[in-house]
C-alpha positions as YAML, in Angstrom:
chain: A
units: angstrom
residues:
- id: 1
  name: MET
  ca: [54.85, 41.77, 23.99]
- id: 2
  name: LEU
  ca: [53.48, 38.38, 22.98]
- id: 3
  name: ASP
  ca: [56.46, 36.40, 24.28]
- id: 4
  name: PRO
  ca: [55.03, 35.86, 27.82]
- id: 5
  name: ILE
  ca: [51.71, 34.69, 26.36]
- id: 6
  name: ILE
  ca: [53.43, 32.29, 23.95]
- id: 7
  name: ALA
  ca: [55.61, 30.97, 26.77]
- id: 8
  name: PHE
  ca: [52.53, 30.46, 28.97]
- id: 9
  name: PHE
  ca: [50.72, 28.35, 26.39]
- id: 10
  name: ARG
  ca: [53.93, 26.46, 25.61]
- id: 11
  name: ARG
  ca: [54.23, 25.48, 29.26]
- id: 12
  name: ILE
  ca: [50.56, 24.37, 29.28]
- id: 13
  name: PHE
  ca: [51.01, 22.15, 26.24]
- id: 14
  name: GLU
  ca: [54.28, 20.77, 27.59]
- id: 15
  name: ALA
  ca: [52.50, 19.87, 30.84]
- id: 16
  name: ILE
  ca: [49.66, 18.22, 28.93]
- id: 17
  name: GLY
  ca: [52.15, 16.28, 26.81]
- id: 18
  name: HIS
  ca: [54.06, 15.21, 29.90]
- id: 19
  name: GLY
  ca: [50.85, 14.07, 31.58]
- id: 20
  name: ILE
  ca: [49.84, 12.03, 28.54]
- id: 21
  name: GLY
  ca: [53.29, 10.49, 28.43]
- id: 22
  name: VAL
  ca: [53.11, 9.52, 32.10]
- id: 23
  name: ALA
  ca: [49.65, 7.99, 31.61]
- id: 24
  name: ILE
  ca: [50.81, 5.96, 28.60]
- id: 25
  name: GLY
  ca: [53.90, 4.91, 30.54]
- id: 26
  name: TRP
  ca: [51.75, 3.59, 33.40]
- id: 27
  name: LEU
  ca: [49.54, 1.72, 30.92]
- id: 28
  name: LEU
  ca: [52.50, 0.15, 29.11]
- id: 29
  name: TRP
  ca: [54.60, -0.56, 32.19]
- id: 30
  name: PRO
  ca: [53.11, -4.03, 32.94]
- id: 31
  name: PHE
  ca: [53.65, -5.11, 29.32]
- id: 32
  name: LEU
  ca: [57.21, -3.76, 29.20]
- id: 33
  name: ALA
  ca: [58.01, -5.41, 32.54]
- id: 34
  name: PHE
  ca: [56.57, -8.72, 31.31]
- id: 35
  name: TRP
  ca: [58.55, -8.46, 28.07]
- id: 36
  name: ALA
  ca: [61.76, -7.81, 30.01]
- id: 37
  name: TRP
  ca: [61.05, -10.79, 32.26]
- id: 38
  name: LEU
  ca: [60.29, -13.01, 29.27]
- id: 39
  name: GLY
  ca: [63.56, -12.00, 27.58]
- id: 40
  name: GLY
  ca: [65.54, -13.76, 30.30]
- id: 41
  name: ARG
  ca: [63.58, -17.02, 30.13]
- id: 42
  name: GLY
  ca: [64.28, -20.10, 28.04]
- id: 43
  name: TRP
  ca: [62.35, -21.33, 25.01]
- id: 44
  name: ILE
  ca: [60.40, -23.80, 27.15]
- id: 45
  name: ILE
  ca: [58.60, -20.79, 28.62]
- id: 46
  name: LYS
  ca: [58.73, -18.53, 25.57]
- id: 47
  name: ILE
  ca: [57.04, -20.94, 23.15]
- id: 48
  name: PRO
  ca: [53.83, -21.44, 25.23]
- id: 49
  name: VAL
  ca: [53.66, -17.69, 25.94]
- id: 50
  name: PHE
  ca: [54.00, -16.82, 22.27]
- id: 51
  name: ALA
  ca: [51.38, -19.45, 21.40]
- id: 52
  name: ILE
  ca: [48.94, -17.90, 23.90]
- id: 53
  name: LEU
  ca: [49.65, -14.40, 22.58]
- id: 54
  name: LEU
  ca: [49.12, -15.52, 18.98]
- id: 55
  name: GLY
  ca: [45.88, -17.23, 20.02]
- id: 56
  name: LEU
  ca: [44.64, -14.03, 21.67]
- id: 57
  name: ILE
  ca: [45.58, -11.93, 18.66]
- id: 58
  name: ALA
  ca: [43.80, -14.34, 16.30]
- id: 59
  name: GLY
  ca: [40.80, -14.58, 18.67]
- id: 60
  name: TYR
  ca: [40.38, -10.83, 18.98]
- id: 61
  name: GLY
  ca: [40.86, -10.45, 15.23]
- id: 62
  name: TYR
  ca: [38.05, -12.94, 14.68]
- id: 63
  name: LEU
  ca: [35.90, -11.15, 17.28]
- id: 64
  name: PHE
  ca: [36.47, -7.88, 15.43]
- id: 65
  name: TYR
  ca: [35.43, -9.53, 12.17]
- id: 66
  name: ILE
  ca: [32.21, -11.11, 13.46]
- id: 67
  name: THR
  ca: [31.10, -7.99, 15.33]
- id: 68
  name: GLN
  ca: [31.86, -5.39, 12.67]
- id: 69
  name: PHE
  ca: [30.70, -7.16, 9.52]
- id: 70
  name: TRP
  ca: [26.94, -7.85, 9.39]
- id: 71
  name: ARG
  ca: [25.13, -10.01, 6.88]
- id: 72
  name: GLY
  ca: [21.45, -10.49, 6.09]
- id: 73
  name: ASP
  ca: [20.20, -7.35, 7.85]
- id: 74
  name: ASP
  ca: [18.35, -5.69, 4.97]
- id: 75
  name: PRO
  ca: [15.63, -3.50, 6.55]
- id: 76
  name: ASN
  ca: [13.39, -4.08, 3.51]
- id: 77
  name: TYR
  ca: [13.65, -7.86, 3.72]
- id: 78
  name: VAL
  ca: [9.89, -8.41, 4.03]
- id: 79
  name: ALA
  ca: [9.35, -7.27, 0.42]
- id: 80
  name: SER
  ca: [11.24, -10.33, -0.86]
- id: 81
  name: TYR
  ca: [8.47, -12.64, 0.44]
- id: 82
  name: ASN
  ca: [5.83, -11.30, -1.97]
- id: 83
  name: TYR
  ca: [3.06, -11.75, 0.59]
- id: 84
  name: SER
  ca: [0.56, -10.00, -1.67]
- id: 85
  name: GLU
  ca: [0.56, -13.12, -3.87]
- id: 86
  name: ILE
  ca: [-0.66, -15.38, -1.02]
- id: 87
  name: THR
  ca: [-4.46, -15.46, -1.03]
- id: 88
  name: THR
  ca: [-5.13, -18.34, 1.37]
- id: 89
  name: ALA
  ca: [-5.00, -18.26, 5.18]
- id: 90
  name: ALA
  ca: [-2.70, -20.64, 7.04]
- id: 91
  name: GLY
  ca: [-4.01, -24.19, 7.36]
- id: 92
  name: GLU
  ca: [-6.70, -23.84, 4.72]
- id: 93
  name: GLN
  ca: [-6.89, -26.45, 1.99]
- id: 94
  name: LEU
  ca: [-5.54, -25.60, -1.47]
- id: 95
  name: PRO
  ca: [-6.92, -26.80, -4.84]
- id: 96
  name: ASP
  ca: [-4.15, -29.43, -5.12]
- id: 97
  name: GLY
  ca: [-5.24, -31.12, -1.87]
- id: 98
  name: THR
  ca: [-2.44, -29.73, 0.28]
- id: 99
  name: CYS
  ca: [-2.86, -27.07, 2.96]
- id: 100
  name: GLN
  ca: [-1.41, -23.57, 3.14]
- id: 101
  name: PRO
  ca: [1.73, -23.49, 5.36]
- id: 102
  name: SER
  ca: [2.12, -20.79, 7.98]
- id: 103
  name: ALA
  ca: [3.95, -17.63, 6.94]
- id: 104
  name: MET
  ca: [4.59, -16.84, 10.63]
- id: 105
  name: VAL
  ca: [6.32, -20.17, 11.20]
- id: 106
  name: GLN
  ca: [8.39, -19.76, 8.03]
- id: 107
  name: MET
  ca: [9.35, -16.20, 8.98]
- id: 108
  name: THR
  ca: [10.41, -17.26, 12.48]
- id: 109
  name: ALA
  ca: [12.54, -20.06, 10.99]
- id: 110
  name: ASP
  ca: [14.09, -17.60, 8.53]
- id: 111
  name: LEU
  ca: [14.95, -15.13, 11.29]
- id: 112
  name: ILE
  ca: [16.78, -17.92, 13.11]
- id: 113
  name: ASP
  ca: [18.52, -18.78, 9.86]
- id: 114
  name: ARG
  ca: [19.62, -15.16, 9.53]
- id: 115
  name: ASN
  ca: [21.12, -15.17, 13.04]
- id: 116
  name: VAL
  ca: [23.04, -18.46, 13.01]
- id: 117
  name: ASN
  ca: [23.46, -19.60, 9.41]
- id: 118
  name: GLN
  ca: [23.67, -16.48, 7.25]
- id: 119
  name: ASP
  ca: [25.63, -14.73, 9.99]
- id: 120
  name: ILE
  ca: [27.62, -15.71, 13.09]
- id: 121
  name: TRP
  ca: [26.02, -15.72, 16.54]
- id: 122
  name: VAL
  ca: [28.11, -13.31, 18.63]
- id: 123
  name: PRO
  ca: [26.87, -13.71, 22.26]
- id: 124
  name: SER
  ca: [28.36, -17.23, 22.53]
- id: 125
  name: ASN
  ca: [31.85, -16.24, 21.41]
- id: 126
  name: PRO
  ca: [34.26, -16.91, 24.33]
- id: 127
  name: LEU
  ca: [36.11, -13.60, 24.01]
- id: 128
  name: HIS
  ca: [32.83, -11.73, 23.74]
- id: 129
  name: LYS
  ca: [31.66, -13.42, 26.92]
- id: 130
  name: ALA
  ca: [35.01, -12.61, 28.58]
- id: 131
  name: GLY
  ca: [34.39, -8.91, 28.01]
- id: 132
  name: PHE
  ca: [36.74, -6.01, 27.42]
- id: 133
  name: PHE
  ca: [40.09, -7.77, 27.80]
- id: 134
  name: PHE
  ca: [38.67, -9.68, 30.77]
- id: 135
  name: VAL
  ca: [38.05, -6.43, 32.67]
- id: 136
  name: ALA
  ca: [34.45, -5.40, 31.90]
- id: 137
  name: ASP
  ca: [31.49, -6.60, 29.85]
- id: 138
  name: TRP
  ca: [31.47, -5.40, 26.26]
- id: 139
  name: LYS
  ca: [27.98, -3.99, 26.85]
- id: 140
  name: ASP
  ca: [29.58, -1.54, 29.31]
- id: 141
  name: THR
  ca: [31.87, -0.21, 26.55]
- id: 142
  name: PRO
  ca: [31.15, 1.50, 23.20]
- id: 143
  name: PHE
  ca: [32.77, -1.39, 21.32]
- id: 144
  name: PHE
  ca: [31.94, -4.86, 19.94]
- id: 145
  name: ASP
  ca: [28.41, -5.10, 21.39]
- id: 146
  name: ASN
  ca: [26.10, -3.68, 18.71]
- id: 147
  name: LYS
  ca: [25.68, -6.81, 16.63]
- id: 148
  name: ALA
  ca: [25.20, -8.99, 19.72]
- id: 149
  name: ALA
  ca: [22.49, -6.61, 20.97]
- id: 150
  name: PHE
  ca: [20.77, -6.72, 17.56]
- id: 151
  name: GLN
  ca: [20.80, -10.53, 17.58]
- id: 152
  name: LEU
  ca: [19.46, -10.68, 21.13]
- id: 153
  name: GLY
  ca: [16.64, -8.30, 20.23]
- id: 154
  name: THR
  ca: [15.76, -10.45, 17.23]
- id: 155
  name: ASN
  ca: [15.90, -13.57, 19.38]
- id: 156
  name: GLN
  ca: [13.55, -12.00, 21.93]
- id: 157
  name: ALA
  ca: [10.86, -11.76, 19.24]
- id: 158
  name: ILE
  ca: [11.62, -15.32, 18.07]
- id: 159
  name: ARG
  ca: [11.19, -16.65, 21.60]
- id: 160
  name: ARG
  ca: [7.90, -14.86, 22.14]
- id: 161
  name: THR
  ca: [6.52, -16.13, 18.83]
- id: 162
  name: ALA
  ca: [7.64, -19.70, 19.57]
- id: 163
  name: VAL
  ca: [5.75, -19.61, 22.88]
- id: 164
  name: GLU
  ca: [2.56, -18.33, 21.24]
- id: 165
  name: LEU
  ca: [2.79, -20.93, 18.47]
- id: 166
  name: VAL
  ca: [2.78, -23.70, 21.07]
- id: 167
  name: ASP
  ca: [0.22, -22.28, 23.48]
- id: 168
  name: ARG
  ca: [-2.44, -21.03, 21.07]
- id: 169
  name: LEU
  ca: [-1.75, -20.90, 17.35]
- id: 170
  name: GLY
  ca: [-0.58, -24.44, 16.68]
- id: 171
  name: ARG
  ca: [-3.60, -26.12, 18.27]
- id: 172
  name: VAL
  ca: [-7.39, -25.84, 18.23]
- id: 173
  name: ARG
  ca: [-8.99, -23.79, 21.06]
- id: 174
  name: GLY
  ca: [-6.44, -25.02, 23.56]
- id: 175
  name: THR
  ca: [-8.13, -28.41, 23.91]
- id: 176
  name: SER
  ca: [-6.13, -30.34, 21.33]
- id: 177
  name: SER
  ca: [-2.74, -31.78, 22.18]
- id: 178
  name: VAL
  ca: [0.38, -29.66, 21.85]
- id: 179
  name: ASN
  ca: [2.21, -30.18, 18.57]
- id: 180
  name: GLN
  ca: [5.47, -31.95, 19.37]
- id: 181
  name: ASN
  ca: [7.49, -30.10, 16.73]
- id: 182
  name: LEU
  ca: [6.38, -26.73, 18.07]
- id: 183
  name: GLN
  ca: [7.00, -27.85, 21.65]
- id: 184
  name: GLU
  ca: [10.57, -28.83, 20.85]
- id: 185
  name: ALA
  ca: [11.06, -25.63, 18.85]
- id: 186
  name: ARG
  ca: [9.98, -23.56, 21.86]
- id: 187
  name: GLU
  ca: [12.34, -25.42, 24.20]
- id: 188
  name: ALA
  ca: [15.27, -25.01, 21.80]
- id: 189
  name: ALA
  ca: [14.54, -21.32, 21.10]
- id: 190
  name: ASN
  ca: [14.45, -20.55, 24.84]
- id: 191
  name: TYR
  ca: [17.85, -22.13, 25.46]
- id: 192
  name: ARG
  ca: [20.61, -19.97, 26.99]
- id: 193
  name: GLU
  ca: [21.68, -17.21, 24.61]
- id: 194
  name: ASP
  ca: [25.40, -17.29, 25.46]
- id: 195
  name: ALA
  ca: [26.17, -21.02, 25.63]
- id: 196
  name: TRP
  ca: [29.45, -22.21, 24.13]
- id: 197
  name: ILE
  ca: [30.31, -25.87, 23.51]
- id: 198
  name: PHE
  ca: [32.68, -25.93, 26.52]
- id: 199
  name: THR
  ca: [31.73, -25.13, 30.10]
- id: 200
  name: PHE
  ca: [33.56, -25.14, 33.44]
- id: 201
  name: SER
  ca: [30.98, -27.39, 35.09]
- id: 202
  name: PRO
  ca: [30.62, -31.17, 34.53]
- id: 203
  name: PRO
  ca: [30.31, -32.74, 32.01]
- id: 204
  name: PHE
  ca: [32.26, -29.77, 30.51]
- id: 205
  name: LEU
  ca: [30.48, -30.13, 27.15]
- id: 206
  name: GLN
  ca: [27.09, -28.70, 26.24]
- id: 207
  name: PRO
  ca: [25.07, -27.81, 23.15]
- id: 208
  name: SER
  ca: [25.93, -24.33, 21.92]
- id: 209
  name: THR
  ca: [23.26, -21.67, 21.44]
- id: 210
  name: GLN
  ca: [23.81, -21.86, 17.69]
- id: 211
  name: ALA
  ca: [23.14, -25.61, 17.67]
- id: 212
  name: LYS
  ca: [19.94, -25.24, 19.70]
- id: 213
  name: LEU
  ca: [18.65, -22.42, 17.50]
- id: 214
  name: ARG
  ca: [19.32, -24.52, 14.40]
- id: 215
  name: GLU
  ca: [17.37, -27.30, 16.08]
- id: 216
  name: ALA
  ca: [14.48, -24.88, 16.73]
- id: 217
  name: ARG
  ca: [14.54, -23.88, 13.06]
- id: 218
  name: GLN
  ca: [14.36, -27.51, 11.92]
- id: 219
  name: GLU
  ca: [11.41, -28.19, 14.22]
- id: 220
  name: LEU
  ca: [9.56, -25.13, 12.89]
- id: 221
  name: LEU
  ca: [10.13, -26.26, 9.31]
- id: 222
  name: ALA
  ca: [8.96, -29.76, 10.27]
- id: 223
  name: PHE
  ca: [5.73, -28.30, 11.65]
- id: 224
  name: ASN
  ca: [5.15, -26.38, 8.43]
- id: 225
  name: ALA
  ca: [5.72, -29.58, 6.46]
- id: 226
  name: GLU
  ca: [3.05, -31.27, 8.62]
- id: 227
  name: LEU
  ca: [0.71, -28.32, 8.12]
- id: 228
  name: SER
  ca: [1.27, -28.39, 4.37]
- id: 229
  name: ALA
  ca: [0.33, -32.09, 4.40]
- id: 230
  name: CYS
  ca: [-2.86, -31.22, 6.36]
- id: 231
  name: GLN
  ca: [-1.58, -33.22, 9.35]
- id: 232
  name: ALA
  ca: [-1.33, -30.32, 11.80]
- id: 233
  name: ASP
  ca: [-3.53, -27.46, 13.01]
- id: 234
  name: PHE
  ca: [-3.09, -23.70, 12.79]
- id: 235
  name: ASP
  ca: [-5.97, -21.90, 14.45]
- id: 236
  name: VAL
  ca: [-6.53, -18.58, 12.66]
- id: 237
  name: ARG
  ca: [-9.29, -17.23, 14.91]
- id: 238
  name: ALA
  ca: [-9.64, -13.54, 15.77]
- id: 239
  name: ASP
  ca: [-9.13, -14.17, 19.50]
- id: 240
  name: ASN
  ca: [-5.83, -15.94, 18.80]
- id: 241
  name: LEU
  ca: [-4.62, -12.95, 16.79]
- id: 242
  name: LEU
  ca: [-5.79, -10.65, 19.59]
- id: 243
  name: GLN
  ca: [-3.84, -12.70, 22.13]
- id: 244
  name: PHE
  ca: [-0.70, -12.63, 19.99]
- id: 245
  name: ILE
  ca: [-0.92, -8.85, 19.54]
- id: 246
  name: ASP
  ca: [-1.34, -8.52, 23.32]
- id: 247
  name: ARG
  ca: [1.90, -10.43, 23.86]
- id: 248
  name: VAL
  ca: [3.77, -8.36, 21.28]
- id: 249
  name: THR
  ca: [2.58, -5.04, 22.74]
- id: 250
  name: ALA
  ca: [3.61, -6.20, 26.23]
- id: 251
  name: ASP
  ca: [7.02, -7.22, 24.91]
- id: 252
  name: ILE
  ca: [7.78, -3.94, 23.17]
- id: 253
  name: GLY
  ca: [6.24, -2.03, 26.08]
- id: 254
  name: SER
  ca: [8.85, -3.60, 28.34]
- id: 255
  name: THR
  ca: [11.56, -2.50, 25.91]
- id: 256
  name: SER
  ca: [10.23, 1.08, 25.89]
- id: 257
  name: GLU
  ca: [10.54, 1.11, 29.69]
- id: 258
  name: ILE
  ca: [14.20, 0.04, 29.41]
- id: 259
  name: LEU
  ca: [14.80, 2.84, 26.89]
- id: 260
  name: GLN
  ca: [13.14, 5.35, 29.22]
- id: 261
  name: ARG
  ca: [15.40, 4.37, 32.12]
- id: 262
  name: ARG
  ca: [18.46, 4.71, 29.87]
- id: 263
  name: MET
  ca: [17.34, 8.13, 28.61]
- id: 264
  name: GLU
  ca: [17.22, 9.31, 32.22]
- id: 265
  name: ALA
  ca: [21.01, 8.85, 32.22]
- id: 266
  name: ALA
  ca: [21.42, 11.11, 29.16]
- id: 267
  name: SER
  ca: [24.28, 13.62, 29.18]
- id: 268
  name: PHE
  ca: [24.75, 17.04, 27.60]
- id: 269
  name: PHE
  ca: [27.47, 15.70, 25.30]
- id: 270
  name: GLY
  ca: [25.44, 12.64, 24.27]
- id: 271
  name: PHE
  ca: [28.08, 10.07, 25.19]
- id: 272
  name: ASP
  ca: [26.64, 6.98, 26.87]
- id: 273
  name: ARG
  ca: [28.45, 3.63, 26.84]
- id: 274
  name: ARG
  ca: [25.17, 1.70, 27.20]
- id: 275
  name: ALA
  ca: [23.11, 3.63, 24.66]
- id: 276
  name: ASP
  ca: [24.36, 1.65, 21.67]
- id: 277
  name: ASP
  ca: [23.36, -1.81, 22.91]
- id: 278
  name: ARG
  ca: [19.94, -0.50, 24.07]
- id: 279
  name: PHE
  ca: [19.36, 1.02, 20.64]
- id: 280
  name: TRP
  ca: [20.42, -2.07, 18.68]
- id: 281
  name: PHE
  ca: [18.45, -4.45, 20.91]
- id: 282
  name: THR
  ca: [15.34, -2.38, 20.18]
- id: 283
  name: TYR
  ca: [16.21, -2.23, 16.50]
- id: 284
  name: GLY
  ca: [16.62, -6.03, 16.38]
- id: 285
  name: GLN
  ca: [13.29, -6.52, 18.13]
- id: 286
  name: LEU
  ca: [11.52, -4.21, 15.65]
- id: 287
  name: TYR
  ca: [13.33, -5.91, 12.77]
- id: 288
  name: ALA
  ca: [12.01, -9.33, 13.80]
- id: 289
  name: TYR
  ca: [8.49, -8.21, 14.68]
- id: 290
  name: TYR
  ca: [8.25, -6.40, 11.34]
- id: 291
  name: GLY
  ca: [8.64, -9.73, 9.56]
- id: 292
  name: ILE
  ca: [6.55, -11.76, 12.01]
- id: 293
  name: LEU
  ca: [3.63, -9.32, 12.04]
- id: 294
  name: SER
  ca: [3.74, -9.06, 8.24]
- id: 295
  name: ALA
  ca: [3.52, -12.85, 8.14]
- id: 296
  name: ALA
  ca: [0.64, -12.77, 10.64]
- id: 297
  name: SER
  ca: [-1.30, -10.48, 8.30]
- id: 298
  name: VAL
  ca: [-1.05, -13.27, 5.71]
- id: 299
  name: ASP
  ca: [-1.89, -16.16, 8.02]
- id: 300
  name: PHE
  ca: [-4.89, -14.25, 9.46]
- id: 301
  name: GLN
  ca: [-5.90, -12.56, 6.22]
- id: 302
  name: ASP
  ca: [-9.54, -13.63, 6.61]
- id: 303
  name: VAL
  ca: [-9.66, -11.94, 10.02]
- id: 304
  name: PHE
  ca: [-7.99, -8.82, 8.59]
- id: 305
  name: THR
  ca: [-10.63, -8.66, 5.87]
- id: 306
  name: GLN
  ca: [-13.62, -9.34, 8.13]
- id: 307
  name: ARG
  ca: [-12.53, -6.80, 10.77]
- id: 308
  name: ASN
  ca: [-11.35, -4.23, 8.20]
- id: 309
  name: LEU
  ca: [-7.80, -4.13, 9.60]
- id: 310
  name: THR
  ca: [-6.03, -3.65, 6.28]
- id: 311
  name: SER
  ca: [-5.63, 0.14, 6.45]
- id: 312
  name: LEU
  ca: [-4.56, -0.01, 10.10]
- id: 313
  name: TRP
  ca: [-1.99, -2.69, 9.28]
- id: 314
  name: ALA
  ca: [-0.69, -0.60, 6.35]
- id: 315
  name: ARG
  ca: [0.01, 2.21, 8.84]
- id: 316
  name: ILE
  ca: [1.92, -0.14, 11.18]
- id: 317
  name: ASP
  ca: [3.82, -1.59, 8.24]
- id: 318
  name: GLU
  ca: [4.90, 1.88, 7.14]
- id: 319
  name: GLN
  ca: [5.94, 2.87, 10.67]
- id: 320
  name: MET
  ca: [8.08, -0.23, 11.14]
- id: 321
  name: SER
  ca: [9.67, 0.19, 7.72]
- id: 322
  name: ASP
  ca: [10.53, 3.83, 8.51]
- id: 323
  name: ALA
  ca: [11.97, 2.94, 11.92]
- id: 324
  name: LEU
  ca: [14.33, 0.39, 10.36]
- id: 325
  name: GLN
  ca: [15.82, 2.97, 8.01]
- id: 326
  name: VAL
  ca: [17.60, 4.67, 10.93]
- id: 327
  name: ARG
  ca: [21.05, 3.08, 11.32]
- id: 328
  name: PRO
  ca: [23.39, 5.60, 12.98]
- id: 329
  name: PRO
  ca: [27.16, 4.92, 12.93]
- id: 330
  name: PHE
  ca: [27.33, 6.23, 16.51]
- id: 331
  name: VAL
  ca: [24.45, 6.05, 18.98]
- id: 332
  name: ALA
  ca: [24.15, 9.22, 21.06]
- id: 333
  name: ASN
  ca: [22.02, 9.81, 24.12]
- id: 334
  name: GLY
  ca: [21.80, 13.58, 24.43]
- id: 335
  name: SER
  ca: [19.79, 15.20, 27.19]
- id: 336
  name: ALA
  ca: [16.74, 17.37, 26.53]
- id: 337
  name: SER
  ca: [18.82, 20.57, 26.78]
- id: 338
  name: SER
  ca: [21.61, 19.29, 24.55]
- id: 339
  name: LEU
  ca: [22.18, 20.02, 20.88]
- id: 340
  name: VAL
  ca: [23.16, 16.35, 20.46]
- id: 341
  name: LYS
  ca: [20.45, 14.07, 19.11]
- id: 342
  name: SER
  ca: [19.19, 11.22, 21.30]
- id: 343
  name: HIS
  ca: [18.88, 8.13, 19.11]
- id: 344
  name: LEU
  ca: [17.23, 6.30, 22.01]
- id: 345
  name: GLU
  ca: [14.46, 8.89, 22.03]
- id: 346
  name: SER
  ca: [14.03, 8.53, 18.27]
- id: 347
  name: ILE
  ca: [13.70, 4.76, 18.22]
- id: 348
  name: GLY
  ca: [11.65, 4.86, 21.43]
- id: 349
  name: PHE
  ca: [9.18, 7.20, 19.72]
- id: 350
  name: ASP
  ca: [8.97, 4.82, 16.74]
- id: 351
  name: LEU
  ca: [8.45, 1.91, 19.14]
- id: 352
  name: LEU
  ca: [5.58, 3.66, 20.93]
- id: 353
  name: ARG
  ca: [3.94, 4.62, 17.62]
- id: 354
  name: VAL
  ca: [3.94, 0.97, 16.59]
- id: 355
  name: ARG
  ca: [2.66, -0.09, 20.00]
- id: 356
  name: SER
  ca: [-0.19, 2.44, 20.01]
- id: 357
  name: ASN
  ca: [-1.39, 1.21, 16.61]
- id: 358
  name: LEU
  ca: [-1.15, -2.41, 17.74]
- id: 359
  name: VAL
  ca: [-3.28, -1.50, 20.75]
- id: 360
  name: GLU
  ca: [-5.80, 0.08, 18.37]
- id: 361
  name: MET
  ca: [-5.80, -3.11, 16.28]
- id: 362
  name: ARG
  ca: [-6.32, -5.13, 19.44]
- id: 363
  name: ASP
  ca: [-9.30, -2.95, 20.39]
- id: 364
  name: VAL
  ca: [-10.87, -3.50, 16.96]
- id: 365
  name: LEU
  ca: [-10.47, -7.26, 17.38]
- id: 366
  name: ASP
  ca: [-12.01, -7.11, 20.85]
- id: 367
  name: ARG
  ca: [-15.27, -5.48, 19.70]
...
């Protein structure tokens, strides 16, 4: 009685297996045809081909290594700075005759160090720039793009901070001259994020992104050395802090809009090839701003005390710390009616919580 049913399902599975075999055959046919063609050629052709193939295998192996193994991304990294032990605002004179260096400048330099010295900068890698086997950008696939997105999110916060350091914080009331170290740091930090040492346009050589970011780090450290020697300015006024918070809220507000547009493309099954890089860009941005804003609470500690911002900052600090604990192995983007969690919605909610409290802090400063 069951024989017809068994035969029916056997035919279905045989058809599925045949279809899979045909699909694999079509995928492998160009490689098999190339291998057959190569077999009839001499060693003058074979040796360069094998060298190119070995180079690609080694290159993609290295790409796998630098994209899958992360270093220096501890979400609790701010605790290692022991900011509670610093009792002097940035630029103020210390008992030994020196001046207090800026925690914000040091944090920004350390975030650059984490991206290009402690770890390897992914967006400039030639095979990462070439995309998925030269067919599509890695950001349009679920592979090899998470670390690059994290680094770009971190770099977004670094760039914004470098601009604010030049325009307002590293000078007095906008009337003093721009600090040259900060100016050069801003220019280097805003260099192209995917530059490799070779280019197809003359003169065919250019500074890599890594080199320019290292240059930005050195200029930031040079400014802090000047500040420590009381030879530079760091203007810790309430309106400067207000302006900086305005810029940060605008920056993360733009990111929340990007997340919202991506969530509109959510599916019932939660699979979204762009969800992972959106999530990790946001995570990297929060990661960097967590450190930079913590450093700002030290540099502007007199303002925090006078305006009674300590409890409000403690709330923001806790929210950022909690947001950075979420590190899913797979980023899903489930729709509202799906049983699949939307990680974009989760981190977007954390982002908006932080932003709303920053807006509240800004309102207190504006009174």
